[in-house]
C-alpha positions, 0 to 999 in steps of 0.5 A: 104342520097340523093335519086338517080334520076331515069331516065325514058325512054319511047318507042314511035313509032310516033311524037305524042307519042314523044311529049306526052312523053316529055311533060309528063316529061320523061328523054329520048325516044327510037324511033322505028316503029311497036311496035306490032312486037317488034319494027323495025327501024323508018323512016328517016322522023319520026326520023328527025322530032322527033330529031328536035322537042324534047329537050330530048335525042332520042335513035333510034332502029336499027332493020331491020326486025322482028323475031330473031336477027341473021342477014344476010349480007344484013340485016347487010348492012342495019343496018350499013347504018341506023346507019350512017343516024341516026347520021346525023339526030342527034340521041343521041344514037342507040338501037341495038342487034346482036346474033350469031346462038349459042345464043352468042353476035356477037362481030365482028358485034356489034363492027363495029356498035359501031365504026360507031355510035361514038359519039352516045351512044349504048344500047343493046336491049332485044336481050340480053334476047335471049342469051344462058348465060346472064352473058357471054353476060354481060361481052362481052357487057362490053368489047365492050364498050356498054353503057347500056343493056335493059332487062326483066331478060330473062322472059316475064316481068321485074317484073318476071325477077327481081331476074336475073336483080338484079344479073346482076346489082351486077355482072356489078358493075357499069361497064354498066347500066342495064335498066329493060324493059318489062311490067314496069308501075306505079304499079311495077316500085318502087319494081323493082327499090328497089329490083334490085338497078337500076337507069334507067327504060324503058316502053311503057306506051301506051294505045289503040286508036280506029279508027274514020273510019265509013266505015270498011271492015270486010272481010280483014286484012292488018296485023297479028291481023285480020280485027278488028286490022286494026282499032286500034293502040297504042299511048303513054299515058300521064297519064301512064307516070305521074303514072310511074314518080310519083311512082319512084320520 
């Protein structure tokens, strides 16, 4: 029996991490900014550099802000503009999700973005994990023509949510790709794949980097994590990617 090739997608937020991911052998990247916020739309400059430099497909996150996935009219105008620009920048696809206040998929707005994105592919991100009924949302997204769903099985991690992910794969019946994401790594990826029957996985595969700044102002912080967080960030780890690929190959 021929073994199914597992597609490995890595989420990155910098040109350095994008290059590291490609060199480590990943199949596709999701490009975003501010992963500590759960990811928002990357800058056009970053997107252009990444799509120009990389040979592997680049899917770009379309998320105008942090917080929930119930967007104002102004938010939606920004999202539409971003989709058009990402197409001009030769992105392979977009990663997006819009919900109504009742926890259902916003079919009308999603349909508009999907039409704008053509011929780019569309991934519905982990807004899926915030829907009121995952099977209802699954059928809605299939009907809209979405290419894949990124999900942790409506829990904090794909490993913990693997029972629901398996049910979603079975229910989808090949009509849409179900891609587990959220805490996927070299130690649990094979078990998730074997139990869920998926063909794609998503991971950040990142590690902490400490600042080389000598002078540090300990009295203030520009972000949410306190003064110490100003002098650390995360980048893609080639070693973690190789571990992940090795586990699923």
